[in-house]
N, C-alpha and C positions, 0 to 999 in steps of 0.2 A: 526760525532759530535752528541750531544745530543739535539735533537729538543725539547724534553720535557721541557727544562729549560725556553724556551720562554715564557714570560707572556702574550703575545699578537701577533696577527698575525699567529697564530700556523697553521692554515689551509694553508697559503700561504707558510710558512716556510717548511712545509712537502711535498708540491707538488713536482712532479717530474721536472716542469718546473724551480723551483727555483735552483735546483742543477745543471741543464742542461744548464742554461743560461750562454752563453760564457763570459760574462763580470762580473766584481766583483759586488756583491749585498750582502748587510746585512740588518738586520732588528733591529731596536730600539724599545725597550718597552716603557711604559709611563713613565718610569724614565730615559729615554734617555741611557739605557744601551744596549750594542751590545749584543743581545740574540741569534741571529742566523746568520750565513753567509755561502754562497755557497763556492763550491771549488775554483771558480776563485778568490774570495776574500781571501780565505785562502793562495792560492798561492801568490797574490799579496801583501797582508799586513802581512801575516806571524804571527810572535810573538805579533804584536799589537793587534790582535784578541784572542790571547790565553787566556787571563783572563777574557774575556767577560766584560771589565771595563766599567764603566761609561763614557760617551763621554766626559764629562767635564774633566776627568782625562786623556783621550786618545788625546784629541785635545786642543790645546790652544784656550782661550776664543775668541779672536779676528780673528781666522782664517776664511777663506772663506767658508769652509765646515760647521762649526758651524753656521754662518751667513745664509747659505743656509737653513739648518735644521731649524733654528729658524724663517725663513720666512715661511717655510712650515707649522710649527705648529700654527703660529700666523694667517695665512690667510687660514688654512683648505684646502689647494689646492696644486696641484703639482707644484713644483718650479724647474726651470732648471738654470744652469750656464755653461758657457763655459771656458775651459782652467783655472781651479783653482788649486792651488798647494794643495796636500793632503800630510801632514806630520803627521804620527803616530809615537809614540815611538816604536823603534824596527823595523821599516820598512823604505825602501828607500823612499825618497821623489818622487812623481810622479805629473804629469801635467794631468789633466783629465777633461773630460765633465761630471758634476754631476747632478743627479736628485734626489729629494727627493719627495716621494709620501705617502700621509696619506692612511692608509688601512681601516679606518673607525671604528676602534675599540681602538684608542689611540696610535697604533704602527705606525711606519714610516718606508718604504721601501727606502734604499738608494742604487742608481746603479751608476757605476763608468765606464765611457768609456775613457781608458787610451790614451793619446796623446803621440806621440814621444817627447823625451826629447829635450828642447829647446838648441840647440848648438849655438856656436858662430855666425854662418851665420844668424839663424832665430832671434837671439837677435839683430844682426845689422840691419835685416829688420824692426824689431819693432821700434829701434831708428829712422831708415830712414822713416817710416811712420810718426813719431811725427814730423821729420824735414820737410816733405812734408807739413804737416798741417801748421806748423809755416811759412814756405815760402809762402804758399798759402795766408796767412793772410797779410804778408808783401807785396805781390805782387798785392793785390787786388786793391789799390789805383792806382798803375801804369797802370793797365789793362784798366781802365775806360778812360783814355786820348785817347789812339788809337780807342777804340771803338766809341768814339764820333765823331773822324774823319771818321771811316768806314761808320757810319750812315748817316752823311752829304753827303759823296761821293754818297752813294746808293740813297739818295733823289734826288739828282741832275741828277743821270742816269735815275731815274724813270720819272722825268719831261720831259726829251728828248727821252725816250724810245718809241719803237713801241708798238702797242697794244699787240703783241706776247711777248715782253719782260718785259712789266710792271709787271706782277705777279712775275718774277724772281727778280726784283729789290725790290718789296715789300717784297718778303721773306727774302732778306738781311736785310732790315729795321726791320722786326719783330723779326729775329734771333738776331740781335744786341741788341735789346730792352730786349729779353729774357735773353742774357748772361750778360747784365748789371744788371739785376735783381737778377740773381744767384751770380755775383760778390758782390752785395750789402750785400747778406746774408752770403758770404764766411767768414767774420770776426766773425760771431755769431755761426758757426757751432759747435763749442765746447761747447756752452752753452745749446745745445739741447732744444731750444725754440720750443713752441708748434706750430704746423702747423696753418696757417691761412686758415682753410678748407672752401669749398664752393662746391655746387653741380656742377659737371663737366661732360659734355658731352664727354665720353670717346671715342667716335667716331670721334668727331672734333680733339681730341688729337691724335689719330691714323692717321687720314687723313693729319694732319700736319707733323707727322713723316714720313709717306709715301712719302710725297712730297719732303721732305729733303732728304731721302735716294734715291729717284728716280733720283734726280739731283746730287747725289755724289756717295757714296759708293756702292750703288745698281745699278748704270748704267750698262746695258748690262745684267741685270738679269730679269726673270720673276717674277714681284710682283703681288701676289694675295691677295684678302681679302674675308673673309666670316663673314659678321656681322649679329649679331641678332638686327632686327631693334626694338625689343620691350625692349631692355635692358634700365633699369633706370639709371639716373645719378650716377657717382661715387661720393663718399665723400672724397675730397682731395684737393691738391694744384696743379693747372694746370701746373706750369712750372716744378715741381718736377716730375709729371706723364709724361710729354713730355721727360724729361731727361731719366726716367726709360726705356720707350719704344724705345727711339732713341738708347740708348746704346745696348739693346737687338737686335734691327733691325740691327744695324751696325755689331754687331758680327756674326748675322745670314748671313748678305750679304757677310762678308769676308769668311765665311765657305762655302757658296755657290760657290763663285768665286774659291775657292781651287779646286774644281772639275777639272777644267781646260778643260772641254769638251763643253763650251758655253750652257750647259743645266742647269745651276743653277737656283733655285727657292726658293723664300722666301714667306711665307703665314702668314697673320695676321688674327685672327679669334677672335671672341667673342661669348660669351654664358652666360646664366644664371643657376647657379647651386643652386637648392633649397636645404636648410638645412645645407649648408656648413658653419662651424664656425672656427675660429682661436682662439686658446688660447691667452689671453691678457698677457701683460708683468708682469715679476715676479709672474708667476702662477695665475694671476688674472682671473676673470671670461671671458668665451669666448665670441666672437663677431661674428656677421654675417659678411661673406665675400663672397657674392654669384656672384660677377661679375668676370667672367674668361676671360682673354686675353691670347691667345697663339701665340707665334712667332715660327714659323717652318721653318727649311732649310733642304735641301737635300744634305748637305755637308759631309764630311768624318766622323764627329761624334767627341765627346769629348773622348781623350785618357783615358783608364780604370784607369791609374795610378793618374789622376788628379781629378776624379770625386768626391771623398769624400771631397776634400778641395777646390771646383771650387769657392766658394763664399768667400774665405779667400784673404786678401791682398797679392800681389806679386805672385799669382797663375795665370799663363796664358799659352795658348797654342800657341802664336804668338811668333815668333823670334823677339826679340827686345821690346816685349811688356812690359808694366809697371806692369800689373796685378792687376789694382785698379778699373776697370770698373765695374765689376760683384761685388766686395765688396761694391761699392757705391750704386749699384742697390739694392742690399740686404738691405742696411742700410736704404734707401729710402722707399722700400717696407715695412719694418717692422715699420718705423715710421708712416705710413699710417693705421697700424693695419691689414696689408695683410700678405700674404705668397708668397714665390716664390719657385718652385722646377724645376727640369728638368729630362728628360729621353732622353738617347742618344744610338744611334747604328749606324754603317756605312750606310750612305745614308739618315738618318733621325734623327734629334735632335729637341726636343720640349722644350721650355721655357714656362712655365705656371705661371701667375700671378693671385692671387686671391685679389680682393679688396673689401671694404665695400661699399654698397650702400648709397646713401644720404638719411637722413630722408625724409620722404613723405611729411613733411611740409615745406621744403626748396626748393624754386624754382630752376629749373635748369638755367644755364647760357643761355642767349639769343642767338639766332643764330646770327652770324656775318652779317653785312651789305653786302648784294649782294649775300648771300648764296642761 
């Protein structure tokens, strides 16, 4: 291809990395004309790139790809979108994760990571997820009634319990209250309401999670913790943070049990990562997210075939699992302006969550009575 016809981004288009990049990439000039494309893009889009036509002529005005590029130009920052349909004349329709990045001279780099085509099974899963959301909203009211009965019974047990059993009865009361608060918000999940943030002591959250795990799924495991005592408060919503780390700890405990040799371990650790920033939504300015929480297990590891899609709905390593836990965790972390990732090999899996710290002017939540 003739790179000299590119009106901008010439240096990038002529680089060896551009042609060698394994995923489709093309460059738009200041008139939104496709002026350069790498080999992967030529193979994927074929005749659609042959005339280097203007993007307006190649892509329908209301398409997700045009919207993505429009946001990139308007915001002057990199913008990403997952699983959008790319439909160019003369090329097959594909589903791809797309990114548009300004190159600083008026040109724009567009890259496409092609997803497998949506088959009948995946389409049914998407419809199933919508049905689950609708069912959750419908059941929210029905769940509250038995919760009230559970809470009342736990209070009665607490009043007659021995000193050793009172903390367990109180744990039931506290967890019932937390579930009730989660149910109260279930009906508003689809509205994406802003979080009611406050300064949250992340170690109190993790201690709560550890207590729940120790009396449940992690029974019989070695639970370890390594906390950074100088860590500042997190900036978030306490119940959602509990949900995030309870899900991760539950998964870690189940993986550790899968060893089957009685030597399963789960470790929760915290640390402060100076200078760590996370890109804001829609390519917005980056935010500080220096609070790191790791949940580590010594189980068999995540199967290679699932790693790329682990945070997607209906992806699970468990027989009979629904595959919604990690998808929910990823959504809640993103809602906090944080980041979640993982690394895994046989014998060691690490889930890492990065969270923003509370503004220095916001007081942390007070220590609970009796702490």
